N, C-alpha and C positions, 0 to 999 in steps of 0.2 A: 627512477630507482626508488625502491621501497626499503626503508630501514626498518628491520624487524628486531624485536627484543624478546628475551626469554624471562619468565617469572615463575617461581614455584609458590604455591599457596594452597589454602583450603577454601573451598566454595562454601560460603555461609548462607547465601540466598540466591535463588534463580527466579527472576521476575517473570511475569506473564508475557506472552508474545504480543507485540504491538505492530500494527501495520502503519507505515508512513506512506500516505498517498502522495504521488508526484505527478505533475502534468506532462513533463517533457521526457521523463525517464521512467523505467519500471519501478513499481512500488518496492519499498524495503520492508522486510520483516525482521524484527529484532527482539532479543531478550537482553536484559541487563543482569549481569552476574556480579555479586559481591564476593570478593576474594580477600582473605586475610593472609598477609605474607608471613614468612618465618620470623621476621622481626616485629610482628604485630601491627603492621601498617594495613589500612583498609583501602582497597581500590575498587572502583566501579567500572566494569568493562562491558562492552556490547559484543554480542555474537549475532551475526546477521545471516539471513538467507540460508544457504546450504550449510553454514556452520551450525545452525540449529539442529540439523540432522546428525552432525558429528557428535554433538552432546549426547544424543540418544544412542548412537552406535557405540560410543565409548563407555556408556553407562554412567555418565557424570551426574551426580545427585548432590543435594546439600550435604556438606561435611566430607565430600570427596577431596582427597589430596591430588592436585593436578599440576601439570607443567603447561604453561600457556605461552604461545608465540603470538606477539601482538605488535601493533603499530599505531601511530598517532595519525588522525585525520581531522585536524581542526578546520573550521570554516567560519565565515561570517555571512549572515543574512539579515538584511534590514537592521543594521546596527546591533545585532545580537551576535555574540561570540560563542562558538561551540568547541569544546575541547574533547573530541571523541577519542576514546581509547578502544580500538577495535581488535577483537580476538581473530587471528588468522588460523590458528590451530590450537586444539585443546586435547590433552591426553591425560589419562590417569597416571599418577606417579607410580612407578614400579620399583 
């Protein structure tokens, strides 16, 4: 079961696409977006694979006001902890 959450905010930065090479699974392509919420909190979220195309289709750019559906995908690898906040859907706020 996936718990998804909603957040409204303004995109202040869209990072470059990064390819994460994996040996046992398909590679991941991702961009990190910086969003500032309505109460002036900053959050860094990843958009992955097909979600990158959704950014383009929706016309999301820096300073766009958006509604984001996201989930948490934390993991541990070799004593390192990753607190991933993954965008599942992103739409321009209407």
